C-alpha positions in Angstrom: -3.6 9.1 10.5 -2.9 11.1 7.3 -4.5 14.5 6.5 -6.0 15.2 3.1 -3.0 17.3 2.2 -0.6 14.5 3.1 -2.7 12.0 1.1 -2.7 14.3 -1.9 1.1 14.6 -1.7 1.6 10.8 -1.4 -0.8 10.2 -4.3 1.3 12.5 -6.4 4.5 10.5 -5.5 2.7 7.2 -6.2 2.0 8.1 -9.8 5.7 7.3 -10.7 5.8 4.1 -8.6 5.7 0.6 -10.1 3.1 -1.9 -8.9 5.1 -4.4 -6.8 2.4 -6.2 -4.9 0.0 -8.6 -6.6 -2.9 -10.4 -4.9 -4.4 -13.3 -6.8 -6.5 -16.3 -6.1 -4.5 -17.2 -2.9 -5.8 -14.0 -1.3 -4.2 -12.8 2.0 -1.3 -15.2 2.6 1.4 -14.7 5.2 3.9 -14.4 2.3 2.0 -11.5 0.8 1.9 -9.7 4.2 5.7 -10.3 4.6 6.4 -9.0 1.1 4.3 -5.9 1.8 6.0 -5.3 5.2 9.5 -5.7 3.7 8.6 -3.4 0.8 7.2 -0.7 3.1 10.3 -0.8 5.3 12.5 -0.3 2.2 10.4 2.1 0.1 7.8 3.7 2.5 5.3 4.0 -0.4 4.1 0.9 -2.3 1.5 0.3 -5.0 -0.4 -3.0 -5.1 -2.9 -4.6 -7.4 -5.7 -7.1 -6.9 -6.5 -9.4 -9.8 -10.3 -8.9 -9.9 -11.0 -12.1 -11.9 -9.4 -14.4 -9.4 -9.0 -12.7 -6.0 -11.5 -13.5 -3.3 -11.2 -9.9 -2.0 -12.0 -6.4 -3.5 -9.1 -4.0 -3.7 -10.5 -1.9 -0.8 -10.8 -5.0 1.4 -7.3 -6.1 0.5 -5.7 -2.7 1.0 -7.3 -2.3 4.5 -6.4 -5.8 5.5 -2.7 -5.4 4.5 -2.6 -2.0 6.1 -3.9 -3.4 9.4 -1.4 -6.3 9.3 1.6 -4.1 8.4 0.7 -1.0 10.5 0.5 1.2 7.4 -2.0 3.7 6.0 -4.2 3.3 2.9 -3.4 6.3 0.7 -5.8 5.5 -2.2 -7.8 2.8 -3.9 -8.7 3.2 -7.5 -10.2 0.3 -9.4 -8.0 -2.8 -8.8 -5.0 -0.8 -7.6 -4.1 0.6 -4.1 -1.3 2.6 -2.5 0.0 2.1 1.0 2.4 4.3 3.1 4.3 3.7 6.3 7.0 6.0 7.6 10.4 4.4 8.1 11.6 4.1 11.7 15.1 5.2 10.8 16.1 7.7 8.2 12.7 8.4 6.5 13.0 9.5 2.8 9.5 11.0 2.4 8.8 14.2 4.3 5.1 14.8 4.6 3.6 18.3 4.5 2.0 19.5 7.8 
């Protein structure tokens, strides 16, 4: 569980991140979950997007579903974009404030 200070810090880091996860008309597929899991293991912080015209889920629903499947935390959801965070098990790069 993230504190509001930690969320604010992660939001500031996410501004510079590229959107690497896209959810379209196929919705939550095992491939999408695997892609998110691999990206979280490599980067710790990822930005995703839901294509609102074709996706069966809202961005909030998608972010929470992916977070639950991957064991990550939802940092923020704005419009069709969302940010997820999961600390690396070995050698974490992001140090959260207390």
